[in-house]
Structure formats: C-alpha cells, structure tokens
C-alpha positions as CSV (number, residue, x, y, z in Angstrom):
1,X,-7.9,-5.3,10.1
2,X,-4.2,-5.5,10.2
3,X,-1.9,-2.5,10.5
4,X,0.9,-2.4,7.9
5,X,3.8,0.0,7.5
6,X,4.4,1.3,4.0
7,X,7.6,3.1,2.8
8,X,8.4,4.5,-0.7
9,X,11.6,6.3,-1.7
10,X,10.7,7.2,-5.3
11,X,9.8,10.6,-6.8
12,X,6.6,9.7,-8.7
13,X,3.4,7.9,-7.9
14,X,3.1,5.4,-5.0
15,X,-0.2,3.6,-5.1
16,X,-1.2,0.6,-3.1
17,X,-4.4,-1.3,-3.7
18,X,-5.9,-4.2,-1.5
19,X,-8.0,-6.7,-3.3
20,X,-10.4,-9.0,-1.4
21,X,-13.5,-10.8,-2.9
22,X,-15.3,-8.2,-5.0
23,X,-13.7,-5.3,-3.1
24,X,-10.8,-3.1,-4.1
25,X,-9.5,-0.5,-1.6
26,X,-6.9,2.2,-2.2
27,X,-4.6,2.2,0.8
28,X,-2.0,4.7,-0.4
29,X,-2.1,7.2,-3.3
30,X,0.8,9.7,-2.9
31,X,3.4,11.3,-5.1
32,X,7.1,11.2,-4.0
33,X,8.5,9.7,-0.8
34,X,6.0,8.2,1.6
35,X,6.3,6.7,5.1
36,X,3.2,5.7,7.1
37,X,0.9,3.1,8.5
38,X,-2.4,1.9,6.9
39,X,-5.1,-0.6,7.7
40,X,-5.1,-3.7,5.6
41,X,-8.8,-4.8,5.3
42,X,-9.8,-8.3,6.5
43,X,-10.2,-10.7,3.6
44,X,-7.4,-9.1,1.5
45,X,-5.8,-11.8,-0.7
46,X,-3.8,-9.6,-3.0
47,X,-1.9,-6.3,-2.7
48,X,-1.0,-4.4,-5.8
49,X,1.8,-1.8,-5.7
50,X,2.6,0.9,-8.4
51,X,5.9,2.6,-7.6
52,X,8.9,4.1,-9.3
53,X,11.4,3.5,-6.5
54,X,12.3,1.2,-3.7
55,X,9.3,0.3,-1.5
56,X,8.4,-1.9,1.4
57,X,5.1,-3.1,2.8
58,X,5.4,-4.8,6.2
59,X,2.8,-6.1,8.7
60,X,3.2,-4.7,12.2
C-alpha cells in the first residue's frame, strides 16, 4: 500500500474511491474541508474523486 495525502477545500461532499480489478474501496467520505492521509491499496488503477471545491491527492 502507498500513503497518499488528500486535501479538499469545498463545503460539500468529498468522496474518493480507489478501483483495482474487481475491488472498489472508499478512501475518503467527508463533508466540508478535509486534510489527511489514507492508504492507497496495491493494484489500484483508477482513483475517482467527487468534490465541490479545490482538491489534491498526492503520493507521499
């Protein structure tokens, strides 16, 4: 697994999903501003982000 830093500056939903093979993992599901670190599962080939404001998702 890889640690990633996630930031969101919006006021509504911030949802991050990781997709790999037949798996889907919810990494973040928060309302409003968010700042934190999450683990990106091995085999992830796509990251989906739902946000209403500025966001970043950066490998550490």
